[in-house]
N, C-alpha and C positions, 0 to 999 in steps of 0.2 A: 319300757322294754324296746330294744332296737331289733328289728327284723330285717335280715338281708336276703335278697333273692339272687341266686346264681342262675341267670336266665330270666328273660323279661317278655316271654311269649304270652299267648292268650290266657292261659290259666293263671300265670303269675299276675297278669293285669287284672283279672277278675278278683283274685284274692286281695290285691292291693286296693282296688276300688271299694271292695266290701269293708276292709278295715278302715279306709279313709272315711266312709260313711258312718262307721261306728263312733267316730270322733273321739271323745275323751276316753272311752273304753278300749280303743284300739292301740296299736303300737305308738310309742312317742315319736319314732322315726323309722322310715323304711329306706333301705339302700338297695341299689340295683346294679347288676353287670349284664353285659351281653357279649356275643362273640364278634362284635363289629357291625351289627345291624343298625345301631342307633336307637333301638327300641328302649334301652335303659334310660337314656336321657329324656326321651319323649314321655315315658311312663312316670319318671321321677317328677317332671314338670307338671304332669296332670294331677298327681296325688300329693304334691308337696314333699317329695322325698329327695334323694340324692343319687346320682349316678357316680360310681367310683371306678377307678382305673383298673383295678385288678381284683380277682377273686380273693387273693390273700388279704388284701386290705379290707375287703368287705367282711370276711370272716373275723378278722381281728377286732372289728368295731361292732359286731353283732352279738346279741344274746341268743338269738335263734336264727339258724340258717336254713332257708328253703331251697332245695335243689329242684329247679323248674326247668329241667333239660330233657332231651331225648335219652334213652337208655345208653346209647353209645358214649355219652358224656360222663359216665359214672367215674372213671378213673381220673379224668381231668379235674372234676369237681372234688373228688375224694381227697386228692393231694392237698387242696386248700382247706377243705372242711375238717381235716384231722386236727387243726388248731382249735376248732370250735368246741362248744359245750353241748349244745342240742342241735341236731340236724333233722329236718323233716324232708323226706325224699318223696318226690312226685314222679320218679322215673318209672315208666310203665314196664310191666312184666319183669321187674327186678326185685327178687325176693328179699325178705328181711335178712336171711342168712348171707346172701351176697353183699348186702349193704354193710352188715357187721364185719364181714371179712375185709372189706375195703376200708372201713373206718372202725377198727377194733376198740379204740379208746374214747369213743364218742357215744352219747345216748342218741340212737338213731330211731326215728319213727318213720313208718311207711304210710303215706297218705294218698288217697285217691278221691279227689273232690269232683263235683260237676260245676258247670258254669253258673249255676244259681247262686254261688258264693258272692257274685257281684252285687246281688240284691239282698244279701243276708238270708237267702232262702236255699242255700246249697245243701246237698247231701254229701257228707264227708266220711269216707270209710278209713278207719285208722287201725293200724296194728303196731305192736311193739313187743320187745322181749320182756319176760317176767323180771329180769334183773334190774330194770330201770326203776328207780325209787318213785314211790307214790307221789311225792311232791313235784317231781319233774313231769309225771303224767298229768297231774292236775294243772300245772302251768300250761302245758301244751293244749290240753282239751279245753281249758277256759279260753285260751286265745282263739282256738279254732271255732268254738261255739258261737263266737260273734258273727261267723259267716254262715251259720245254718245248723243243721242237725248232725252231730258227731255220732257215728256208729262204730263202736270198737268191735273188732272181730279177729279171728285167727288169721295168720298170714296166708295159710293155704286157701282161704276163701276170698282173698283180695282180687284175684284175676277175674273170677266169676262175678263178683260184686261190681267190678269196674265195667264189665260188659253190660250189666243191668242198669246201673245208675249213671255211669259216665257217658254211655252212648245214647241213653234214652232221650235227652233233650233234642238231639239231632233227629231222632225218629219222630218225635212229636212235631218238630218243625217241618219235616217232610210231609207228614199227614196234614198239617195245617195248610201248607202251601198247596197241596193237591186239592183239598176240599174248597179252599178259597178260589182257586183257579176254576173249579167246576161251577162255583156260584157266579163268577164273573162271566163265564160262557153262557150262563142262563140270563144274563142281562144286569146283574148287580154291579154297582160301582166296585171296583177291585178293593178299595180301601174299606168300604162297608163290609164286603164279603169276608175280608180277613179279620176285621174287628169282631164280627159275629162268631167266627171260628174261635178266636182267642178267648172271648168271654165264655163261650160254651165249654172250652177246655178247662178254664179256671173253675167253672161250676162243677164240671164232672170230677175234677180232682178233689174238690171238697166232698162231693157225694161219695167218692170211693173211700173216704174215711169212715163211712157208715154202712155202705153196701159192699158186698163182694162184687168183683167184676162181673160174674155171671148174673147176679141178681140185678145189677144196674142195667146190664144189657137187656134182660127180660122186661124190666120196668119201662124201658124206652121202646123196645121193639114189640109192641102189642100185636097180637095175632091179626094178620090181615092188614096191618097199618103200613104206612109208607116206609118206615125204617126197615121192617121185615122184608 
């Protein structure tokens, strides 16, 4: 399977790296374009893909096209993507209906992943119209599942889901940064402080699979203790 990315920004790079790491199970080839930034060539070199000259060429050579652009790029990408078979859109705040109006003859999926896809640990929210054949849905979900957990949902839930899982890694990073800086101010080596926070966050994430957030908070914050 050949996957083409129209747009080569951070999320496209994360997905490409995740599929590269999947090796034999991932796409046999990945193609990239950009708006003149040079990112396509850089990313292609990193993951063993190919930067191509135009969006039209990319679409004609791809089995699946990923729209990795800002919402304002919809119409530009749609003109090229109309030639395609399967399109996965990562355009923020762009509804399934708007995508289908722009590309009425294409099987369009709406996708919102987070950056965990780079490690195969992403959360990927996916919506699609009921008219898309089950075989196409299976093809897309199987491909995306190499990057993490795929959660299918109604289109109207996508914006709220994006706020929850798409933004969350940055919130976690901000908390980690603040706690590690506090540890460094108390005399810890900054690298040690950060490593302690990261390991603690990883363990807490595992615990939250068994505890409710409230129960975990109570288990850590014993009455009269330092956490409380």
